C-alpha positions in Angstrom: 116.3 116.1 105.1 117.5 119.7 106.3 118.2 119.6 110.1 115.5 121.4 112.3 112.9 120.0 110.1 110.0 119.3 112.3 109.7 115.1 113.1 106.3 113.9 113.4 107.3 110.8 115.7 105.4 107.6 114.3 104.3 109.3 111.4 101.4 110.9 113.6 99.1 112.9 111.2 101.4 112.3 108.1 99.3 112.1 105.2 101.2 109.7 102.8 99.4 109.0 100.1 95.8 109.4 98.4 93.4 106.3 98.9 89.8 105.8 97.7 89.4 102.4 100.1 88.9 103.9 103.9 88.0 106.7 105.6 88.2 107.8 109.4 86.4 110.8 110.6 87.9 111.0 114.4 86.3 113.7 115.4 83.0 112.9 114.3 83.8 108.6 115.1 82.8 107.8 111.5 84.4 104.9 109.8 83.6 104.8 105.9 84.7 101.9 103.4 84.5 102.9 99.9 81.7 105.5 100.7 79.7 103.4 102.9 79.5 104.4 106.9 80.2 101.1 108.8 77.0 101.0 110.7 75.0 100.4 107.9 77.4 97.7 106.6 77.5 95.6 109.9 73.4 96.3 110.1 73.2 95.0 106.4 76.2 93.5 104.8 78.2 90.4 104.7 81.8 89.7 105.0 81.9 88.6 101.2 79.9 91.5 99.9 82.6 93.9 101.7 85.5 91.7 100.5 83.7 92.8 96.9 83.6 96.2 98.2 86.9 97.0 99.3 88.3 94.8 96.3 86.3 96.1 93.5 84.6 99.4 94.8 81.5 98.8 94.6 78.9 96.4 96.2 78.4 93.4 94.1 74.9 92.4 92.5 73.6 89.0 93.7 75.1 87.1 90.6 78.4 88.6 91.4 77.9 87.8 95.2 77.3 84.5 94.3 80.2 84.1 92.1 82.4 85.6 94.9 81.0 83.0 97.5 81.6 80.3 95.3 85.0 81.1 94.2 86.1 81.7 98.0 84.7 78.5 99.0 86.9 76.5 96.6 89.8 77.8 97.6 89.5 77.0 100.9 91.8 73.7 100.5 95.4 74.7 100.9 97.9 72.4 99.1 99.3 69.2 100.5 102.7 70.4 100.9 101.7 73.4 102.9 99.2 70.8 105.2 102.5 68.7 105.8 104.7 71.9 106.7 101.9 72.9 109.2 101.9 69.2 110.9 105.9 69.4 110.8 105.7 73.0 113.0 105.7 73.1 116.6 102.6 72.3 118.2 102.9 75.2 121.0 104.2 77.2 118.2 103.0 81.2 118.6 99.9 81.0 116.1 101.2 84.6 114.2 104.4 83.0 113.6 102.5 79.9 112.4 100.7 82.6 110.0 103.3 84.4 109.1 105.2 81.3 108.0 102.2 79.8 106.2 101.3 83.1 103.9 105.1 82.8 102.8 105.4 79.2 101.9 101.8 79.6 99.8 103.5 81.8 97.6 106.1 78.9 96.8 103.8 76.1 96.6 101.6 78.7 94.2 103.6 81.0 92.3 101.1 81.7 89.2 99.4 83.8 91.9 102.4 85.9 93.0 103.1 88.6 89.9 102.4 92.3 91.0 99.8 94.0 89.3 95.7 93.9 89.0 96.0 90.2 88.4 96.8 89.7 91.8 93.2 90.0 92.7 93.5 86.0 92.4 96.0 86.3 94.9 94.0 88.2 97.1 91.1 85.9 97.1 93.2 82.9 97.2 94.8 84.3 100.4 91.4 85.4 102.4 89.6 81.9 101.6 92.7 80.0 102.8 94.0 82.0 105.8 91.0 80.0 108.1 91.9 76.7 106.5 95.7 77.5 107.6 94.4 78.5 111.4 92.0 75.6 111.6 94.9 72.8 110.3 97.2 74.3 112.9 95.0 74.6 115.9 92.9 71.2 115.2 96.4 69.2 115.3 97.5 70.9 118.4 93.9 70.3 120.0 93.4 66.8 118.9 90.5 67.2 116.8 89.6 65.9 113.7 90.9 67.0 110.1 89.3 69.9 108.9 86.6 69.9 105.9 85.6 72.2 103.5 82.6 72.4 103.8 81.6 74.8 100.8 78.1 75.5 102.1 79.3 77.5 105.1 79.5 81.1 104.8 83.0 82.5 104.9 82.1 83.7 109.0 80.7 80.4 109.8 83.5 78.4 107.7 86.3 80.2 110.0 84.5 79.6 113.0 83.9 75.7 112.1 87.7 75.8 111.6 88.5 76.7 115.1 85.6 75.4 117.4 84.9 71.5 115.1 81.5 72.6 115.0 79.4 74.4 112.6 78.3 78.1 114.8 74.9 78.8 115.5 73.1 81.3 113.5 73.5 84.1 116.0 77.2 83.2 116.3 78.0 83.2 112.6 76.7 86.5 112.2 78.8 87.9 115.3 81.6 86.4 113.7 80.9 87.9 110.3 79.9 91.5 111.7 83.3 91.3 113.9 85.0 90.4 110.2 83.3 93.3 108.5 84.5 95.8 111.4 87.9 94.4 111.1 88.4 94.4 107.5 90.0 97.5 107.1 91.4 100.9 109.0 92.9 103.3 106.6 97.0 103.1 106.9 97.4 101.1 110.2 100.8 99.9 110.9 99.8 96.6 109.2 98.7 98.0 106.1 101.2 100.6 105.6 103.7 97.9 105.5 101.9 96.0 103.0 101.7 99.3 100.7 105.7 99.9 101.8 106.1 96.5 100.4 104.1 96.4 97.4 105.6 99.8 96.7 108.7 98.1 95.6 107.0 96.2 92.9 107.3 93.0 95.0 104.6 90.5 94.9 101.2 90.4 96.9 102.4 87.6 99.3 105.1 89.1 100.2 103.3 92.7 101.3 100.8 90.3 103.3 103.7 88.4 104.8 104.9 92.2 105.7 101.7 93.1 107.0 101.2 89.8 109.0 104.4 90.7 110.8 103.5 93.9 111.7 100.4 92.9 112.9 102.1 90.5 115.4 103.4 93.0 117.7 101.5 93.8 120.8 101.1 97.3 120.0 98.9 96.8 116.9 97.4 93.3 117.4 96.6 91.7 120.6 95.2 94.1 122.5 91.8 92.2 122.8 93.6 89.5 124.7 95.2 91.6 127.3 91.4 93.1 127.8 90.2 89.5 129.0 93.7 89.1 131.2 92.4 92.3 132.6 88.6 90.7 133.2 90.1 87.7 134.9 92.2 89.6 137.0 89.1 91.4 138.2 87.0 88.5 138.4 84.0 90.2 141.0 82.0 93.5 139.7 82.7 94.6 142.8 86.3 94.6 142.1 86.4 96.6 139.1 87.0 100.0 140.6 89.9 98.9 142.9 91.8 97.1 140.3 91.3 99.8 137.1 92.1 102.5 139.9 94.9 100.7 140.8 96.3 99.9 137.5 96.0 103.8 136.5 97.7 104.8 139.6 100.7 103.1 138.6 100.5 104.5 135.3 99.6 101.5 133.4 98.0 101.1 130.4 94.3 100.1 130.2 93.9 97.8 127.0 90.9 98.6 124.9 90.8 102.3 125.5 92.0 105.4 123.6 92.8 105.6 119.8 95.5 107.7 117.5 92.8 108.8 115.6 89.2 108.6 117.1 88.5 111.3 119.5 85.4 110.2 120.7 84.2 106.2 120.6 85.2 104.0 118.3 82.3 103.4 116.0 83.2 99.6 116.0 83.2 99.4 119.6 79.4 100.8 119.8 78.2 97.8 117.3 80.6 95.4 119.1 79.0 96.0 122.5 75.5 95.1 121.6 77.2 91.7 120.1 79.1 91.0 123.5 75.8 91.6 125.1 73.7 89.3 122.5 76.0 86.4 122.5 76.2 86.7 126.6 72.7 86.5 126.8 72.5 83.5 124.4 74.9 82.1 126.6 73.3 82.9 129.8 76.4 84.3 130.7 76.7 88.2 130.8 79.9 88.5 133.3 82.2 89.8 130.8 79.7 92.3 129.4 78.9 93.6 132.8 82.7 93.9 133.9 83.3 95.5 130.3 80.9 97.9 131.5 82.0 98.8 134.7 85.5 99.4 133.3 83.8 101.8 131.0 82.3 103.9 133.6 85.8 103.7 135.9 88.3 104.6 132.9 85.8 107.3 131.4 85.5 109.0 134.9 88.9 108.7 135.8 90.8 109.6 132.2 88.2 110.8 130.0 89.2 107.8 127.6 86.7 106.2 125.2 86.6 102.4 124.0 87.8 101.2 121.0 87.1 97.9 119.3 89.4 95.6 121.3 87.3 96.4 124.4 84.7 94.1 122.9 85.7 91.9 120.2 87.7 89.2 122.7 84.3 89.1 124.8 82.7 87.8 121.8 85.2 85.4 121.0 85.6 83.7 123.9 81.9 83.2 124.5 81.8 81.5 121.0 84.9 79.8 122.2 87.7 80.7 120.0 91.0 80.2 122.2 92.3 83.6 123.0 95.9 83.1 121.3 93.9 82.9 118.1 91.9 86.3 118.7 94.7 88.3 116.4 94.8 85.4 113.7 91.2 86.0 113.6 91.9 90.0 113.0 94.5 88.7 110.3 91.9 86.4 108.5 89.5 89.7 108.4 92.1 92.1 107.8 93.9 90.5 104.9 90.6 91.7 102.9 91.9 95.4 103.6 95.5 94.5 103.0 95.0 93.1 99.9 92.6 95.9 98.7 95.4 98.4 99.6 98.4 96.5 97.6 95.8 96.4 94.5 95.7 100.2 94.6 99.1 100.9 95.5 99.9 98.9 91.8 97.4 100.6 90.2 99.4 104.0 91.2 103.0 103.0 92.0 105.4 104.9 93.7 108.5 103.8 95.9 107.4 104.6 99.5 110.7 106.3 100.8 110.5 108.6 103.3 113.2 110.3 105.4 114.5 110.6 108.9 116.5 113.3 110.3 119.8 112.1 111.4 120.8 113.7 115.1 124.4 112.0 115.3 127.6 113.4 114.6 129.2 114.5 111.5 132.6 115.5 112.2 134.4 112.4 113.5 137.8 111.9 112.1 139.1 108.1 111.4 141.2 106.7 113.9 143.8 103.7 112.7 142.7 100.4 114.8 145.7 100.5 117.2 145.4 103.7 118.8 141.4 103.5 119.1 140.7 102.7 123.2 
């Protein structure tokens, strides 16, 4: 790259490729999957329908949806060798480390699904079906819960909740998880999706690409913000302390998680949808403390900084009220985003070009060799 070329730190606003999967209109606050507005999908679709849409580019017919649901249910059971490997991991291992290890290991136990190319749709469906089982297997051992059952009668969202709760969720809880999975399924070239596409662009296999994505999602600047939102609510405690705590953090230039976005210049449409679900779940539990605290935090942050909420502000409250442990929030994110990751990997295979950007070198160029005896 020529010296003096403009550097876009973090690749902000750099268009790296063309895609038919996801569109974000940051000025209008719109999120589109394959032509469908996220508001319409969250109101009417199931996660399985959205998965089909992202993978195949169209909504499924009734028979296609039934076939996909049956296939995902049939793929939930993980190999006994992987289950034993999960049991051998430390019970206090970070969940995202467990997930990253398990995704990579699954490819070893099922090598037939790893060849890169259009046939990788089988691996996409296998990973989507298996991630809730991986998380449930790990969590149940550390929580001393009974072994996980396949429960083919449960939807994908209900099975994920059951795997982490040791009970089938209520109809309202299952729908809340379903909507949350839909909202997290894809989001253009975010860090983890870009990591997956970079790996796929080398003609590496889908499991390697998803392992790369899980590793990127583990970073607290990408995943984990909803956990820290709940940490903030715990610190505030009482509604009357919200102004004091938030303004104090802002005065110390501390970041308030759940606000602002690299792309959205208005409220994240996913936050708008989950705010209502935070209220619904709170009302069903007779506990609106999180919802009321979040609303007060929104008022303070918008008044002081002019920032709008993003999806992370409300998702943690929904998960926590349902009973999902806080350190599993990011793995649940992965259990949804795996559909988007794999859709992007499949698209990358369809129009393969090695992703290889340049850096602008800013170091010296005229140093001379010094013999080792003369170096100081």
